[in-house]
VOKE-633554 format. One record per residue: x, y, z of N, C-alpha, C in turn; residue in one letter; residue number from 1. Coordinates in Angstrom, 2 decimals, padded with zeros to 5 digits. Layout:
N
[[X Y Z] [X Y Z] [X Y Z] 'a' NUM]
...
! end
This chain:
247
[[012.28 -007.01 -033.10] [012.28 -005.85 -034.01] [013.56 -005.88 -034.85] 'm' 1]
[[013.43 -005.72 -036.19] [014.57 -005.75 -037.09] [015.52 -004.59 -036.80] 'i' 2]
[[016.82 -004.92 -036.73] [017.79 -003.87 -036.50] [018.14 -003.67 -035.04] 'g' 3]
[[017.36 -004.26 -034.13] [017.64 -004.12 -032.70] [018.68 -005.14 -032.29] 'k' 4]
[[019.77 -004.73 -031.64] [020.81 -005.68 -031.26] [020.31 -006.71 -030.27] 'p' 5]
[[020.81 -007.92 -030.39] [020.41 -009.00 -029.50] [021.25 -008.95 -028.23] 'c' 6]
[[020.60 -009.02 -027.09] [021.32 -008.99 -025.82] [021.09 -010.29 -025.08] 't' 7]
[[022.09 -010.75 -024.37] [021.97 -011.96 -023.56] [021.72 -011.52 -022.12] 'i' 8]
[[020.57 -011.95 -021.58] [020.19 -011.57 -020.23] [020.64 -012.63 -019.25] 'v' 9]
[[021.39 -012.24 -018.28] [021.87 -013.17 -017.26] [020.88 -013.19 -016.09] 'q' 10]
[[020.42 -014.38 -015.73] [019.48 -014.51 -014.62] [020.20 -014.18 -013.32] 'v' 11]
[[019.58 -013.30 -012.52] [020.21 -012.87 -011.27] [019.27 -013.06 -010.09] 'q' 12]
[[018.93 -014.31 -009.81] [018.11 -014.55 -008.64] [016.65 -014.16 -008.83] 'g' 13]
[[015.91 -014.14 -007.73] [014.47 -013.88 -007.80] [014.04 -012.94 -006.68] 'k' 14]
[[013.16 -012.01 -007.06] [012.59 -011.07 -006.09] [011.10 -011.36 -005.94] 'l' 15]
[[010.65 -011.38 -004.70] [009.23 -011.52 -004.41] [008.70 -010.19 -003.89] 'y' 16]
[[007.67 -009.69 -004.54] [006.99 -008.50 -004.03] [005.87 -008.96 -003.11] 'g' 17]
[[006.01 -008.71 -001.82] [005.07 -009.26 -000.85] [004.13 -008.21 -000.28] 'l' 18]
[[002.83 -008.43 -000.46] [001.85 -007.62 000.24] [001.70 -008.19 001.64] 'g' 19]
[[001.96 -007.38 002.67] [001.97 -007.91 004.03] [000.75 -007.47 004.84] 'i' 20]
[[-000.26 -006.93 004.14] [-001.49 -006.59 004.83] [-001.43 -005.25 005.54] 'g' 21]
[[-002.48 -004.92 006.30] [-002.60 -003.59 006.91] [-001.77 -003.36 008.16] 'p' 22]
[[-001.32 -004.43 008.83] [-000.52 -004.18 010.03] [-000.42 -005.35 010.99] 'g' 23]
[[-001.42 -006.19 011.04] [-001.40 -007.34 011.93] [-000.61 -008.47 011.26] 'd' 24]
[[000.47 -008.95 011.87] [001.26 -010.04 011.27] [000.42 -011.28 010.99] 'p' 25]
[[-000.68 -011.47 011.72] [-001.53 -012.64 011.53] [-002.34 -012.55 010.22] 'k' 26]
[[-002.36 -011.35 009.62] [-003.10 -011.18 008.38] [-002.22 -011.41 007.14] 'l' 27]
[[-000.99 -011.82 007.34] [-000.17 -012.24 006.20] [-000.72 -013.53 005.63] 'l' 28]
[[-000.62 -013.69 004.31] [-001.04 -014.94 003.71] [-000.02 -016.04 004.01] 't' 29]
[[-000.45 -017.28 003.86] [000.46 -018.40 004.07] [001.63 -018.33 003.09] 'i' 30]
[[001.33 -017.94 001.85] [002.38 -017.81 000.83] [003.41 -016.76 001.24] 'r' 31]
[[002.94 -015.61 001.72] [003.86 -014.55 002.15] [004.73 -015.02 003.31] 'a' 32]
[[004.14 -015.75 004.25] [004.90 -016.27 005.39] [005.97 -017.24 004.92] 'k' 33]
[[005.64 -018.10 003.97] [006.61 -019.06 003.45] [007.80 -018.35 002.82] 'e' 34]
[[007.52 -017.31 002.05] [008.59 -016.59 001.37] [009.45 -015.83 002.36] 'i' 35]
[[008.83 -015.22 003.35] [009.60 -014.51 004.39] [010.56 -015.46 005.09] 'l' 36]
[[010.11 -016.66 005.37] [010.94 -017.63 006.07] [012.11 -018.13 005.22] 'd' 37]
[[011.90 -018.19 003.90] [012.92 -018.80 003.03] [013.84 -017.79 002.33] 's' 38]
[[013.44 -016.53 002.23] [014.22 -015.54 001.48] [015.59 -015.30 002.12] 'a' 39]
[[016.59 -015.07 001.28] [017.93 -014.79 001.78] [018.01 -013.40 002.42] 'd' 40]
[[017.22 -012.47 001.89] [017.24 -011.10 002.41] [015.85 -010.51 002.27] 'v' 41]
[[015.49 -009.61 003.18] [014.18 -008.96 003.15] [014.40 -007.45 003.05] 'v' 42]
[[013.88 -006.86 001.97] [013.95 -005.42 001.78] [012.68 -004.78 002.32] 'f' 43]
[[012.85 -003.71 003.08] [011.69 -003.01 003.63] [011.78 -001.52 003.28] 'v' 44]
[[010.70 -000.94 002.76] [010.72 000.49 002.42] [010.47 001.36 003.64] 'p' 45]
[[011.01 002.56 003.60] [010.76 003.53 004.66] [010.81 004.93 004.06] 'k' 46]
[[010.17 005.87 004.75] [010.09 007.23 004.22] [011.19 008.13 004.77] 'a' 47]
[[011.83 007.72 005.87] [012.89 008.52 006.48] [014.09 007.65 006.78] 'k' 48]
[[015.26 008.28 006.85] [016.48 007.54 007.14] [016.56 007.10 008.61] 'd' 49]
[[015.88 007.83 009.49] [015.96 007.51 010.91] [014.78 006.61 011.31] 'd' 50]
[[015.00 005.78 012.33] [013.94 004.93 012.84] [013.75 003.66 012.03] 'g' 51]
[[012.91 002.76 012.57] [012.61 001.49 011.92] [011.27 001.63 011.21] 'i' 52]
[[011.19 001.12 010.00] [009.97 001.25 009.22] [008.83 000.43 009.81] 's' 53]
[[007.60 000.89 009.54] [006.41 000.19 010.00] [006.36 -001.21 009.40] 'h' 54]
[[006.74 -001.32 008.13] [006.71 -002.61 007.45] [007.68 -003.60 008.11] 'a' 55]
[[008.86 -003.12 008.50] [009.82 -004.03 009.14] [009.29 -004.55 010.47] 'r' 56]
[[008.64 -003.69 011.23] [008.09 -004.10 012.52] [007.06 -005.21 012.33] 'a' 57]
[[006.30 -005.15 011.24] [005.29 -006.18 010.97] [005.94 -007.51 010.62] 'i' 58]
[[006.86 -007.50 009.66] [007.45 -008.77 009.19] [008.38 -009.37 010.22] 'v' 59]
[[008.99 -008.53 011.06] [009.86 -009.06 012.10] [009.07 -009.92 013.09] 'a' 60]
[[007.79 -009.57 013.25] [006.94 -010.34 014.15] [006.24 -011.50 013.46] 'g' 61]
[[006.46 -011.62 012.16] [005.76 -012.66 011.39] [006.64 -013.86 011.08] 'a' 62]
[[007.94 -013.74 011.31] [008.84 -014.85 011.03] [009.76 -015.10 012.23] 't' 63]
[[009.97 -016.36 012.52] [010.86 -016.73 013.63] [012.28 -016.97 013.14] 's' 64]
[[012.47 -016.90 011.81] [013.79 -017.12 011.22] [014.66 -015.87 011.37] 'k' 65]
[[015.95 -016.08 011.54] [016.87 -014.96 011.60] [017.04 -014.41 010.19] 'k' 66]
[[016.77 -013.11 010.01] [016.74 -012.52 008.67] [017.74 -011.39 008.53] 'k' 67]
[[018.18 -011.22 007.30] [018.97 -010.04 006.94] [017.99 -009.01 006.39] 'k' 68]
[[017.80 -007.93 007.14] [016.90 -006.87 006.70] [017.71 -005.72 006.10] 'f' 69]
[[017.23 -005.22 004.97] [017.84 -004.04 004.35] [016.72 -003.02 004.13] 'i' 70]
[[016.86 -001.87 004.77] [015.85 -000.84 004.63] [016.20 000.11 003.49] 'e' 71]
[[015.24 000.35 002.62] [015.42 001.24 001.48] [014.59 002.50 001.69] 'l' 72]
[[015.24 003.64 001.67] [014.54 004.90 001.89] [014.02 005.45 000.56] 't' 73]
[[012.72 005.72 000.53] [012.08 006.29 -000.65] [011.60 007.70 -000.31] 'f' 74]
[[012.02 008.66 -001.11] [011.72 010.06 -000.85] [010.23 010.34 -000.98] 'l' 75]
[[009.73 011.22 -000.11] [008.36 011.70 -000.20] [008.39 013.04 -000.94] 'm' 76]
[[008.39 012.97 -002.26] [008.50 014.17 -003.08] [007.74 013.97 -004.38] 't' 77]
[[007.38 015.08 -005.03] [006.72 015.00 -006.33] [007.70 015.25 -007.48] 's' 78]
[[008.98 015.46 -007.14] [010.01 015.68 -008.14] [010.31 014.37 -008.86] 'd' 79]
[[009.91 014.25 -010.12] [010.05 013.00 -010.85] [011.50 012.56 -011.02] 'r' 80]
[[012.40 013.51 -011.23] [013.81 013.16 -011.41] [014.38 012.56 -010.13] 'd' 81]
[[014.03 013.16 -009.00] [014.51 012.63 -007.72] [013.91 011.26 -007.44] 'k' 82]
[[012.65 011.10 -007.78] [012.00 009.82 -007.56] [012.63 008.73 -008.42] 'l' 83]
[[012.86 009.03 -009.69] [013.47 008.05 -010.60] [014.86 007.65 -010.11] 'k' 84]
[[015.62 008.63 -009.61] [016.94 008.34 -009.08] [016.84 007.44 -007.86] 's' 85]
[[015.84 007.68 -007.04] [015.62 006.88 -005.84] [015.24 005.45 -006.20] 'c' 86]
[[014.33 005.30 -007.17] [013.91 003.96 -007.60] [015.06 003.19 -008.21] 'w' 87]
[[015.89 003.89 -009.00] [017.02 003.22 -009.63] [018.04 002.79 -008.58] 'l' 88]
[[018.28 003.63 -007.59] [019.20 003.27 -006.52] [018.73 002.04 -005.76] 'g' 89]
[[017.42 001.96 -005.51] [016.86 000.79 -004.83] [016.99 -000.46 -005.70] 'a' 90]
[[016.73 -000.32 -007.00] [016.82 -001.45 -007.92] [018.26 -001.96 -007.99] 'a' 91]
[[019.22 -001.06 -008.00] [020.63 -001.46 -008.05] [021.03 -002.20 -006.77] 'e' 92]
[[020.51 -001.74 -005.62] [020.82 -002.39 -004.35] [020.24 -003.81 -004.33] 'r' 93]
[[019.03 -003.96 -004.84] [018.40 -005.27 -004.89] [019.16 -006.20 -005.83] 'i' 94]
[[019.54 -005.69 -007.02] [020.28 -006.49 -007.99] [021.60 -006.98 -007.40] 'a' 95]
[[022.23 -006.13 -006.62] [023.52 -006.49 -005.99] [023.34 -007.68 -005.03] 'k' 96]
[[022.25 -007.67 -004.28] [022.01 -008.74 -003.32] [021.58 -010.04 -003.98] 'e' 97]
[[021.03 -009.94 -005.20] [020.50 -011.13 -005.86] [021.52 -011.85 -006.74] 'l' 98]
[[022.73 -011.39 -006.77] [023.75 -012.09 -007.55] [023.98 -013.49 -006.98] 'k' 99]
[[024.15 -014.45 -007.86] [024.34 -015.82 -007.39] [023.04 -016.55 -007.18] 'g' 100]
[[021.99 -016.09 -007.85] [020.67 -016.74 -007.80] [020.11 -016.81 -006.39] 'k' 101]
[[020.33 -015.76 -005.64] [019.74 -015.65 -004.31] [018.28 -015.21 -004.43] 'r' 102]
[[017.56 -015.26 -003.33] [016.16 -014.81 -003.34] [015.99 -013.69 -002.33] 't' 103]
[[015.08 -012.77 -002.64] [014.83 -011.64 -001.76] [013.34 -011.32 -001.77] 'a' 104]
[[012.88 -010.72 -000.70] [011.49 -010.28 -000.60] [011.49 -008.76 -000.41] 'a' 105]
[[010.64 -008.09 -001.17] [010.41 -006.66 -000.96] [009.00 -006.55 -000.40] 'f' 106]
[[008.90 -006.11 000.86] [007.59 -006.10 001.51] [006.93 -004.73 001.38] 'v' 107]
[[005.62 -004.74 001.27] [004.87 -003.50 001.16] [003.56 -003.64 001.89] 't' 108]
[[003.14 -002.58 002.55] [001.87 -002.61 003.29] [000.70 -002.82 002.34] 'l' 109]
[[-000.32 -003.50 002.81] [-001.49 -003.74 001.98] [-001.18 -004.66 000.83] 'g' 110]
[[-001.58 -004.24 -000.37] [-001.35 -005.03 -001.58] [-000.30 -004.33 -002.45] 'd' 111]
[[000.60 -005.10 -003.07] [001.69 -004.50 -003.85] [001.25 -003.63 -005.02] 'p' 112]
[[000.05 -003.87 -005.56] [-000.37 -003.14 -006.74] [-001.43 -002.08 -006.46] 'f' 113]
[[-001.54 -001.66 -005.21] [-002.46 -000.58 -004.86] [-001.69 000.54 -004.16] 'i' 114]
[[-001.45 001.63 -004.89] [-000.75 002.81 -004.36] [000.56 002.44 -003.66] 'y' 115]
[[001.34 001.58 -004.27] [002.56 001.10 -003.64] [003.81 001.54 -004.38] 's' 116]
[[004.86 001.83 -003.63] [006.16 002.13 -004.22] [006.68 000.95 -005.03] 't' 117]
[[006.24 -000.23 -004.66] [006.67 -001.45 -005.36] [006.37 -001.38 -006.86] 'y' 118]
[[005.30 -000.74 -007.25] [004.92 -000.64 -008.66] [006.03 000.03 -009.47] 'i' 119]
[[006.55 001.15 -008.94] [007.59 001.89 -009.64] [008.93 001.16 -009.57] 'y' 120]
[[009.17 000.49 -008.45] [010.38 -000.31 -008.31] [010.38 -001.45 -009.33] 'l' 121]
[[009.24 -002.10 -009.50] [009.11 -003.20 -010.45] [009.37 -002.72 -011.88] 'l' 122]
[[008.80 -001.57 -012.24] [009.03 -001.01 -013.57] [010.51 -000.72 -013.80] 'e' 123]
[[011.19 -000.21 -012.76] [012.61 000.10 -012.86] [013.44 -001.16 -013.01] 't' 124]
[[013.09 -002.20 -012.29] [013.80 -003.48 -012.40] [013.62 -004.08 -013.79] 'l' 125]
[[012.42 -004.01 -014.32] [012.17 -004.57 -015.65] [012.98 -003.84 -016.72] 'r' 126]
[[013.13 -002.53 -016.55] [013.86 -001.73 -017.54] [015.37 -001.91 -017.45] 'd' 127]
[[015.87 -002.09 -016.23] [017.32 -002.08 -016.02] [017.93 -003.43 -015.65] 'n' 128]
[[017.13 -004.32 -015.09] [017.66 -005.63 -014.68] [016.67 -006.73 -015.08] 'f' 129]
[[016.47 -006.93 -016.40] [015.49 -007.91 -016.86] [015.83 -009.35 -016.51] 'p' 130]
[[017.05 -009.60 -016.08] [017.43 -010.96 -015.70] [016.90 -011.38 -014.35] 'g' 131]
[[016.37 -010.45 -013.58] [015.82 -010.78 -012.27] [014.38 -011.27 -012.43] 'i' 132]
[[014.14 -012.49 -011.98] [012.78 -013.02 -011.99] [012.00 -012.38 -010.85] 'a' 133]
[[010.73 -012.09 -011.09] [009.90 -011.42 -010.08] [008.57 -012.15 -009.94] 'v' 134]
[[008.16 -012.34 -008.71] [006.82 -012.89 -008.42] [006.14 -011.95 -007.43] 'e' 135]
[[004.91 -011.56 -007.74] [004.17 -010.65 -006.87] [003.11 -011.44 -006.10] 't' 136]
[[003.10 -011.25 -004.79] [002.17 -011.96 -003.91] [001.18 -010.95 -003.33] 'v' 137]
[[-000.11 -011.11 -003.62] [-001.10 -010.14 -003.15] [-001.25 -010.13 -001.64] 'p' 138]
[[-001.77 -009.02 -001.12] [-001.99 -008.90 000.31] [-003.33 -008.26 000.62] 'g' 139]
[[-003.75 -008.35 001.86] [-005.01 -007.74 002.29] [-004.84 -006.23 002.35] 'i' 140]
[[-005.76 -005.50 001.75] [-005.66 -004.04 001.72] [-006.20 -003.43 003.01] 't' 141]
[[-005.84 -002.17 003.24] [-006.32 -001.47 004.42] [-007.83 -001.30 004.39] 's' 142]
[[-008.39 -001.07 003.19] [-009.85 -000.87 003.15] [-010.61 -002.19 003.30] 'f' 143]
[[-010.01 -003.31 002.88] [-010.63 -004.61 003.17] [-010.66 -004.87 004.67] 'n' 144]
[[-009.53 -004.59 005.32] [-009.45 -004.78 006.77] [-010.40 -003.82 007.49] 'a' 145]
[[-010.50 -002.58 006.99] [-011.38 -001.59 007.61] [-012.84 -002.01 007.51] 'a' 146]
[[-013.23 -002.47 006.34] [-014.61 -002.92 006.15] [-014.95 -004.08 007.06] 'a' 147]
[[-013.99 -005.01 007.21] [-014.21 -006.16 008.08] [-014.32 -005.73 009.54] 'a' 148]
[[-013.50 -004.77 009.95] [-013.49 -004.32 011.33] [-014.80 -003.66 011.73] 's' 149]
[[-015.37 -002.88 010.81] [-016.60 -002.16 011.16] [-017.85 -002.88 010.65] 'c' 150]
[[-017.68 -004.08 010.07] [-018.83 -004.86 009.63] [-019.62 -004.21 008.52] 'g' 151]
[[-018.92 -003.54 007.61] [-019.58 -002.79 006.55] [-019.32 -003.44 005.19] 'l' 152]
[[-020.35 -003.99 004.53] [-020.15 -004.57 003.19] [-019.71 -003.50 002.20] 'p' 153]
[[-018.74 -003.84 001.38] [-018.28 -002.89 000.36] [-019.18 -002.91 -000.87] 'l' 154]
[[-019.68 -004.09 -001.22] [-020.50 -004.23 -002.43] [-021.57 -005.28 -002.22] 'l' 155]
[[-022.76 -004.99 -002.75] [-023.86 -005.97 -002.78] [-024.47 -005.97 -004.17] 'k' 156]
[[-024.88 -007.15 -004.63] [-025.58 -007.23 -005.91] [-024.78 -006.65 -007.06] 'g' 157]
[[-025.35 -005.63 -007.70] [-024.71 -005.01 -008.86] [-024.14 -003.62 -008.53] 'h' 158]
[[-023.81 -003.39 -007.29] [-023.29 -002.09 -006.87] [-021.90 -001.84 -007.45] 'e' 159]
[[-021.52 -000.57 -007.44] [-020.22 -000.14 -007.97] [-019.35 000.42 -006.86] 'k' 160]
[[-018.07 000.11 -006.93] [-017.09 000.56 -005.94] [-016.04 001.44 -006.59] 'l' 161]
[[-015.69 002.54 -005.93] [-014.61 003.41 -006.39] [-013.59 003.58 -005.27] 'a' 162]
[[-012.32 003.56 -005.64] [-011.23 003.77 -004.68] [-010.45 004.98 -005.15] 'i' 163]
[[-010.40 006.01 -004.32] [-009.80 007.27 -004.73] [-008.77 007.78 -003.71] 'l' 164]
[[-007.68 008.36 -004.20] [-006.79 009.10 -003.30] [-007.34 010.50 -003.12] 'p' 165]
[[-007.17 011.06 -001.95] [-007.63 012.44 -001.71] [-006.53 013.38 -002.15] 'v' 166]
[[-006.77 014.10 -003.24] [-005.79 015.04 -003.77] [-006.19 016.46 -003.39] 't' 167]
[[-005.48 017.44 -003.94] [-005.79 018.83 -003.64] [-007.06 019.33 -004.30] 'g' 168]
[[-007.50 018.65 -005.37] [-008.69 019.08 -006.11] [-009.91 018.29 -005.63] 'n' 169]
[[-010.70 018.89 -004.75] [-011.84 018.19 -004.19] [-013.00 018.10 -005.17] 'f' 170]
[[-012.95 018.88 -006.24] [-014.01 018.79 -007.24] [-014.01 017.43 -007.93] 'n' 171]
[[-012.84 016.76 -007.93] [-012.75 015.44 -008.54] [-013.53 014.39 -007.74] 'd' 172]
[[-013.74 014.65 -006.45] [-014.42 013.68 -005.59] [-015.94 013.71 -005.76] 'l' 173]
[[-016.47 014.88 -006.04] [-017.92 015.05 -006.08] [-018.64 014.10 -007.04] 'r' 174]
[[-018.26 014.05 -008.32] [-018.99 013.17 -009.24] [-018.91 011.69 -008.85] 'p' 175]
[[-017.79 011.29 -008.29] [-017.64 009.90 -007.88] [-018.53 009.59 -006.69] 't' 176]
[[-018.59 010.51 -005.73] [-019.44 010.32 -004.56] [-020.92 010.30 -004.94] 'l' 177]
[[-021.26 010.96 -006.02] [-022.65 010.98 -006.48] [-023.00 009.73 -007.29] 'k' 178]
[[-022.00 009.12 -007.92] [-022.25 008.05 -008.88] [-022.11 006.65 -008.30] 't' 179]
[[-021.11 006.44 -007.44] [-020.80 005.10 -006.96] [-021.53 004.78 -005.66] 'f' 180]
[[-021.88 003.50 -005.49] [-022.59 003.06 -004.29] [-021.68 003.08 -003.06] 'd' 181]
[[-020.43 002.70 -003.27] [-019.44 002.74 -002.19] [-018.19 003.44 -002.70] 't' 182]
[[-017.68 004.37 -001.90] [-016.45 005.08 -002.25] [-015.47 004.94 -001.10] 'v' 183]
[[-014.27 004.48 -001.41] [-013.20 004.39 -000.41] [-012.23 005.54 -000.67] 'v' 184]
[[-012.02 006.36 000.35] [-011.10 007.49 000.25] [-009.81 007.13 000.98] 'l' 185]
[[-008.68 007.22 000.24] [-007.38 006.89 000.79] [-006.44 008.08 000.68] 'm' 186]
[[-005.26 007.95 001.30] [-004.26 009.02 001.27] [-004.87 010.34 001.77] 'k' 187]
[[-005.56 010.28 002.87] [-006.27 011.46 003.40] [-005.30 012.44 004.06] 'i' 188]
[[-004.45 011.92 004.93] [-003.44 012.75 005.59] [-004.01 013.98 006.26] 'g' 189]
[[-003.41 015.13 005.98] [-003.81 016.39 006.63] [-005.09 016.98 006.06] 's' 190]
[[-005.67 016.33 005.06] [-006.88 016.87 004.42] [-008.17 016.33 005.02] 'k' 191]
[[-008.08 015.70 006.19] [-009.25 015.10 006.82] [-010.37 016.11 007.06] 'l' 192]
[[-010.01 017.27 007.57] [-011.03 018.29 007.87] [-011.80 018.68 006.61] 'd' 193]
[[-011.10 018.83 005.50] [-011.74 019.19 004.24] [-012.62 018.05 003.71] 'k' 194]
[[-012.18 016.82 003.93] [-012.97 015.67 003.52] [-014.29 015.65 004.28] 'v' 195]
[[-014.22 015.86 005.58] [-015.44 015.87 006.40] [-016.36 017.02 005.97] 'i' 196]
[[-015.76 018.17 005.67] [-016.55 019.31 005.21] [-017.30 019.00 003.93] 'g' 197]
[[-016.63 018.33 002.98] [-017.26 017.97 001.72] [-018.39 016.97 001.94] 'l' 198]
[[-018.16 015.98 002.79] [-019.19 014.98 003.07] [-020.41 015.62 003.73] 'l' 199]
[[-020.18 016.62 004.56] [-021.31 017.33 005.18] [-022.12 018.07 004.12] 'k' 200]
[[-021.42 018.76 003.21] [-022.10 019.52 002.15] [-022.92 018.59 001.25] 'k' 201]
[[-022.42 017.39 001.03] [-023.11 016.44 000.16] [-024.08 015.55 000.93] 'm' 202]
[[-024.25 015.84 002.23] [-025.15 015.08 003.10] [-024.81 013.59 003.11] 'r' 203]
[[-023.51 013.33 003.16] [-023.03 011.95 003.19] [-022.26 011.61 004.46] 'l' 204]
[[-022.13 012.59 005.35] [-021.30 012.36 006.53] [-021.87 011.25 007.42] 'v' 205]
[[-023.19 011.10 007.46] [-023.80 010.06 008.27] [-023.70 008.69 007.60] 'k' 206]
[[-023.31 008.69 006.34] [-023.14 007.44 005.60] [-021.68 006.99 005.60] 'n' 207]
[[-020.84 007.66 006.36] [-019.40 007.45 006.29] [-018.82 006.90 007.59] 's' 208]
[[-017.77 006.11 007.44] [-017.03 005.56 008.57] [-015.55 005.78 008.34] 'v' 209]
[[-014.85 006.23 009.37] [-013.39 006.36 009.30] [-012.77 005.25 010.12] 'l' 210]
[[-011.80 004.56 009.52] [-011.05 003.54 010.24] [-009.57 003.92 010.17] 'v' 211]
[[-008.99 004.10 011.33] [-007.58 004.50 011.43] [-006.74 003.31 011.88] 's' 212]
[[-005.58 003.12 011.24] [-004.66 002.04 011.58] [-005.38 000.69 011.59] 'h' 213]
[[-006.12 000.42 010.52] [-006.88 -000.83 010.44] [-006.00 -002.05 010.61] 'a' 214]
[[-006.49 -003.01 011.38] [-005.77 -004.26 011.55] [-004.57 -004.19 012.47] 'g' 215]
[[-004.48 -003.13 013.28] [-003.37 -003.00 014.23] [-003.93 -002.79 015.63] 't' 216]
[[-003.03 -002.82 016.63] [-003.45 -002.60 018.01] [-003.93 -001.17 018.23] 'a' 217]
[[-003.56 -000.26 017.32] [-003.96 001.15 017.43] [-005.23 001.48 016.65] 's' 218]
[[-005.91 000.47 016.16] [-007.09 000.69 015.31] [-008.18 001.50 016.02] 'e' 219]
[[-008.75 002.45 015.27] [-009.88 003.23 015.76] [-010.97 003.24 014.69] 'k' 220]
[[-012.21 003.05 015.12] [-013.36 003.11 014.23] [-014.24 004.27 014.67] 'i' 221]
[[-014.45 005.22 013.77] [-015.26 006.39 014.10] [-016.42 006.48 013.12] 'i' 222]
[[-017.63 006.33 013.64] [-018.82 006.35 012.79] [-019.46 007.74 012.73] 'r' 223]
[[-019.11 008.58 013.67] [-019.61 009.97 013.66] [-018.45 010.89 013.29] 'd' 224]
[[-018.27 011.12 012.00] [-017.14 011.92 011.54] [-017.23 013.37 012.03] 'l' 225]
[[-018.45 013.84 012.34] [-018.62 015.21 012.82] [-017.97 015.43 014.18] 's' 226]
[[-017.72 014.33 014.89] [-017.13 014.43 016.23] [-015.61 014.52 016.20] 's' 227]
[[-015.00 014.33 015.05] [-013.54 014.29 014.96] [-012.95 015.70 015.12] 'i' 228]
[[-012.04 015.84 016.06] [-011.36 017.11 016.29] [-009.87 017.04 015.95] 'k' 229]
[[-009.33 015.83 015.94] [-007.90 015.63 015.72] [-007.64 015.30 014.25] 'd' 230]
[[-007.07 016.25 013.50] [-006.81 016.03 012.08] [-005.74 014.97 011.84] 'e' 231]
[[-004.96 014.65 012.86] [-003.92 013.64 012.69] [-004.51 012.25 012.45] 'r' 232]
[[-005.79 012.08 012.71] [-006.45 010.81 012.44] [-006.51 010.50 010.95] 'l' 233]
[[-006.24 011.48 010.13] [-006.26 011.26 008.69] [-005.11 010.41 008.19] 'g' 234]
[[-004.04 010.31 008.98] [-002.87 009.53 008.56] [-003.11 008.04 008.82] 'y' 235]
[[-002.75 007.21 007.85] [-002.96 005.77 007.90] [-004.43 005.44 008.17] 'l' 236]
[[-005.32 006.21 007.54] [-006.75 006.02 007.71] [-007.44 005.92 006.35] 's' 237]
[[-008.60 005.28 006.36] [-009.46 005.27 005.18] [-010.86 005.69 005.62] 'v' 238]
[[-011.58 006.31 004.70] [-012.98 006.64 004.93] [-013.81 005.86 003.91] 'v' 239]
[[-014.78 005.12 004.41] [-015.68 004.37 003.54] [-017.03 005.07 003.53] 'i' 240]
[[-017.50 005.41 002.34] [-018.77 006.12 002.18] [-019.75 005.19 001.46] 'v' 241]
[[-020.89 004.93 002.11] [-021.92 004.07 001.51] [-023.16 004.91 001.24] 'r' 242]
[[-023.50 005.11 -000.02] [-024.66 005.95 -000.36] [-025.97 005.26 -000.02] 'r' 243]
[[-026.02 003.93 -000.15] [-027.29 003.23 000.02] [-027.31 002.41 001.31] 'k' 244]
[[-027.00 003.05 002.40] [-026.99 002.34 003.67] [-028.40 001.90 004.04] 't' 245]
[[-028.49 000.72 004.61] [-029.78 000.21 005.07] [-030.58 -000.51 004.02] 'g' 246]
[[-030.08 -000.60 002.77] [-030.84 -001.28 001.72] [-030.38 -002.72 001.58] 'e' 247]
! end
């Protein structure tokens, strides 16, 4: 662009955004395992300052190499200013570690480009540290693992698939549940009871399966959603709804 000052970008190492799958270290891709073994440092996201993150527990069991782990805390808030400050702080920490052309991996559950903090971190790095090279490595999603665990095809022929987060507005779910052959509901959390209520009203509860902690030792598969009494099952769970079961 004419009039824009020319800047010299200094290369500062390389960051790999690694999708590490739903929870089983054996579900990491070969590429992800190679990067974990070779990276100088591994960044792992967490929601709280206390305790070890779920992601760190997975990757720690996936590599036999001695690693430098750095945990980055990301706030669970809808305040955009606080979130931006958090993303920038994480980007600055990563840039500091990558000086001298070092390599680092930022691990994320599932796939890096599906409802991941990595997306916002990547945007922040591009805006503030363009000299850092980035490679994104895909991972197995929770709903892929869930479908495999319960033997449920997500798509056949010319069917349509929708992936939705469960928000406060349940009216947004109705048209999608009516239109798509398969609907994957994510980010259910404490709204599980309301989700089940909606599926009952739409006569879809018998077409639905809930998979909790897919791909881990704690995995649960529930085909009768009407039997669920514990709303805590909504956390780290997905619900797969198939309108055309048996066809």
